[in-house]
N, C-alpha and C positions, 0 to 999 in steps of 0.2 A: 493529329489524333484527337478524336472527340472524347468528351468527359467519360462516357460509358467505357470505351476502350482503355483509356488511361487508368481508370479506377480498377478495371480488371488486371491490368498489368501490375498495378501496385499490390493487389491481392496475391497474385501468382508470386511476385518477388517475396512478399512477406512469408508465405507458406514455404518457399524454398529454404528458409533459415532453420526450419524444424528438421530438414534433412541433414543439417550440420550439427545442430545442438538440439536434442529432444527437450521439449518444454519451452523453446523460445516462442512458440505460438501459444500464448496462454488460453486463448479461446478463438474458435472459428465457427460461425453460425451461418455462413454464406452458402453459395452454390457448392454442393458436394462434388460436382464434376471437376471444379477447380483443384480440389484437394487430391482427386484421383489422378488428374493430369500430372501433378507435381510428384505424387508418389510412384507413378508408373515411368517417370523419366529418370535418367541417371542422376545420381547425386550432384548438385552443382559445386563448383569450385568457389571458394570464398571471393577470389579476386573477380570472378565472373559476376557474382552478386553485387560487389562494390561497384563495378563499372555500370551494371544495369541501374543501380540506384542513382548514380551520378547522371546517367543519360535521362532517366525520367525527371530528375529534378531540373535539368537543363531545359527540358521540353515543357515543363509545367506552365510557364508564363504564357505560352501560346494556346493553352487549353481554356476553353470557356467554362469556367466554374466560378461560383460566388467567392468573394474574397475570403470569408472565414473558412471555406473548404480548401482553398488554395494554401492558405497559411498552415492549416492542419497538415496537408499532405507534404508541404515543403519541409517542415521540421521533422516529420516522421521519416522522410527519405533521407535527410541528413543523418538521423540516428542510425538507420539501417546501413548507410554506407560506412559509418565508423565501425559498426559491429562487424561488418564483412571484413574490414581492414584489420581489425583485431584478430578475427579468426584466420586471416591469412598470415598472422605473425608479425604485423607491423608494430613498431615501438611507439605508442601514443601515450603521452603523459596522462596521469590518472585525472587531473583536473580538466584537462581538455577532453578526455573520454566522457566524463560526467556531463560536461557542457554539451557535447554533441548528442548524447543520449537524452538528456533530460531538460534542455533549454534553460540552464541555470549555471551560474558561476559559484563555486564553493570556496570557502576559506576556513582555516581552523577556528575553533571556538576559543573561549577564554577559561583558564582554570579558575579565575577569580569568580566567574559566574557559577561554576560548579561548587566552589567553596560556599558561596552564598546559598545555594540550593541545599547543601549539606546542613548549614545552620538552620534553615527553615525546617527541614526534615527533623532536625534534633529537637526543635521546639514541639513538633507534633508528637514525637515519640518520647517525650520527656519521661524520665523514670530513674532508674539507677545510674546516676552519673558516672559511676566507675566502669560501666560496660561501654565499650566503643560503639559508635552509631551502627557500624556494620552488623554487629552482634544483635543489637536491639531490632534493627530492620529485619534480619534473618528470622529472629524469634516471632516477630509480627507476621511475616509471610508464612511461616510454618502454621501459626494459629489461623491463618486466613485460607489455608488449603481446603479445597472442596474434596470431601471423601469420594474416591474413584467411583464407588457404587451409586453415588448420588449425582454424578456429573450429567448423565443423559437427561434426567428430569429438570435439573437446573437449566440446561441448555434450552429444552422445550419451553420452559416457563418464560425465560427472557425472550426467546424468539417470538412467542405468541404475544407477549405484552408490547414488544417493539413493533411488531407487524401491525397491531391494531392502531398504534399511534401513527405509523407511517401511512397507512391506508387512509386515514382520516385527513392527513395534510397533503400527501403526494400520492394521488390515486394510482393503483396498480391494476393490471389486468386480472380479472377474476381467476384465471388459470395459473397464476404464478405460484411457485412452490419452492421451498428450500428443503433439501434432505441433508442431515448431518451424519458423519461417520467419524470414528476415532481410528487414527493411524499412527505409525511409529516411524523411527529413523528417518526423520525429515529435518531440514535446517530452519524451518520456520514453526511458529506456534499455531498458526491457522492458515487455511488457503481456501479461496473461492474458485471452484470450477464452474464457469457459467456454460451451460449445456444448450442454450438457445431455447426458443419457445417459452421464454419466461420461467425457466427452471434452472436452479443451481444445485451443486453438491458442495457442501462445506466440510472440509477435513480439519480435525482438531488433533494436534500432535500429543500423543500419550507419553512421549519422552519427557515432556515438560509438565510439571505439576501445575494444575489449573487452580487459580485463586479466586475467591469471591469478589474482590475488588476489581479484578481484571476481566471477568467473564462478561459483564454487561458491555464493556468497551469492545471485546472480541466479537460478540454477536452483532452489535451495532455496526462494526467495522466490516465484517464479512457479508452481512445480510441486510438488516433494516436500520437505517436508511443508507448503508454503505454499498459495497460492491454489487450485490445482487439487485438492489433497487436501482442503481445507476444503469446496469446492464439492461434491466427490464424497460426502463423508461426511454433509454436511447434506442432500443430495438423497437418499441412502439412509436417513437417519434422520428428519430433521424432516418433510421433503416427503412421504415415504412414509407418515408418521404422520398426514398431513392438514394440516400447517401450511404451506399453499401460499403464504403470504406470503413464503416464502424461495425461491420460483420466480422472484423478481425481485430484481436487485442494482442499486441506484441510486447514482449519483455524488453526493457532497456530502450524505451521510447517515451516522449513526453506524456503520452496518455497515462502511463504508469504513475508518474509524479502527480498528475492532476487526480488520478483515482485514489492513490494512497493519502494524499492530503485530505480529500473529501472524506474518505473512510475514517481517518483519525479524528475528524471533527464531527463524526456521525452522531455520537451519543449526546454531545453538547447541542447539536442542532435539533435533535427531536426531543430531548428530555430538558436540556439546559441546566443551569445551576440548580442544585438540589437533587441531582441524580443519585447521590448517596443515600438519602432518605427514601427516595423512590425505590432503589434496589433493595434497601433494608426491609421494606414491606413485602416485597416478592419473596425474599428469603425467609421471612417470618412465616408466610403461608406454607413454606416447605418444611418448617420446623428447624431452620438453621438460624444461628445468631450471627448478626453482622452489624458492626458499628459503622453505619453509612456516613455519618458526619466526619468521623476520624479518617475513613478511607478517602473521602473527597478532599479533606484538608491535606492529606499526605500526597494525593495526586497533584494538587496545586503546588505544594512545596517542591515536588521532584520535577516539575516541569522544566526547571532550569537546567536539567541534565539532558535535555533533548539532543544536544549536539555531540554527546559523548561517543556515540557509535559511529558518527561520520568522521570524528576525529580519529577513531581507532582505524577506520578504512584509510584515511590519509597517512597514518603512521605506517600502515602495512604496505600500501601501494605506491605512496608518493615519496616516502622518506626511508623506505627499506628496513624498517624495524622488524625484529624477529616475531614470530608468533608468541613466544613466551613473554616478550616485552609488551606486546599488544594485550595479551591476556591480563597481565598485571595492571596495565592502564584501565582496562574495563573493570577490574575488581576494585581498583582505588577509587575511581570516580563514579561509576555506576553502582557501587557497593553491592556488586553481585557476587555469587559463589563461584568458586573455580569451575564447577560443572556448567553453570550458566555462561560463564565467559568462553569456555571452550565451545559451547553450542553456538555462541555468537560468532566465533571464529570460523566455524563450518560455513556459515552464511557468507562471511567476508572473504573467505578463501575460495569460494565456488566460481568457476569460470563464467557461469551464467549470472550469478547474483552479487558478485563482488562490489559492484557499483551501486547496488540497489538501495542500500541504506539511505542514500541521499534523497530518495523519493519521499521517505517518511520525515526526514528532518527538514528539507526545503519545501516539500510539499505542504507540511503543516504550517511553516512560517509564512509562506506565500499566501495561502488561503486564509490564515488568520488575519493577516493584514487586510485582505480583500474583504472578508466578512465583516471585519471591524469597521469598515466604512458605513455600516447600516446605522440609521438614526434610532431605529427602535426594533423590537422583536419581529414585527411583521415584515419589515424591510430585510432583515437578516434571513428570515425564512424564504423570502423571494430570491435573494442572492444564492441561497443554498439550492433552490430549485433550478437555477440557471446552471449550477454546476452539474446537477443530475441530468439536465436535458440538452445542453449546448455543447459543441465541439470546442471548447475553450482550451487554449494552450498557455503555458507559463508566460511567454513574452506578451500575450494580449492582455493578461491580467495586470502585468506590471505597467 
């Protein structure tokens, strides 16, 4: 089988998963005839998809493709085979499931690290010592809420500011655009729908109150220089060069871990240390008061809680704990409200998204180590460019 035929079969396989679980194909910008072919065929059986993924993976060594393309296709076929086996009802351990999906091995975090993060947060939020940290944090978050009627203009302001910074460092096609919309009843806070032709629609969940400290991260994550920027540059680079396997973006595959790790580093990559004061000036132009230094200090202090949500997934799916126990764990260590904990449980309990928290946790850690190799700001910017442009996978970074 030649490379063109092989990749076409890979795309048809990936598109087939959307017939089993709507939303499994996060984005497809390739030949619309392929999608029509899949939609007009009978829905595939999960075991049929698993067999096809295994067959293609076995045939891959005989296909003449560059080593980086072969590595990319191999780990993604492994992930798809595991997903199909799960859809077929096979009992696969959660740790093995995450490894097959995302090319990483996970293990529980340490509550000692979480206690240390609480102590650091306590110092930032020093005040009435008689009030528990969780109460002080909730009061801080309440004061930090963006008035709903001001959300749209805040989104536009940060999107415009970040877009200018990104275009100066990582050029984008002149026609690229992001459209924002507010939605409800979703298990996530924000979502990028890449439409192709350098256009994205970014949905922001109205069920969750949006905070001034979080919004710059959200826009950087979903748009500039996060998901939208990565999609645009890979379309302009890899896809235009003939690597059409990048016209499909599939949930529960290594490309998700790489993308989420990149997006969670996006604000730091384009603004860097001092993002708090930078954001404070933008809010001031809008007539909103925001303590940027305190927000950045609190963000740094709370970084030690990164693994809490992955630990919650392990408790739920690996150790068989009840939803009530997991909700209490999230409230205790993430210092979150009962409502936020239940929102997190919706994500962790979804058949499609249950393993996905590991993309944020392990993706951030892996890319933090890799970007940390840089000797200076210019080298770090070049490493981030490689993440935007190249078909990298977790094992290749390790």
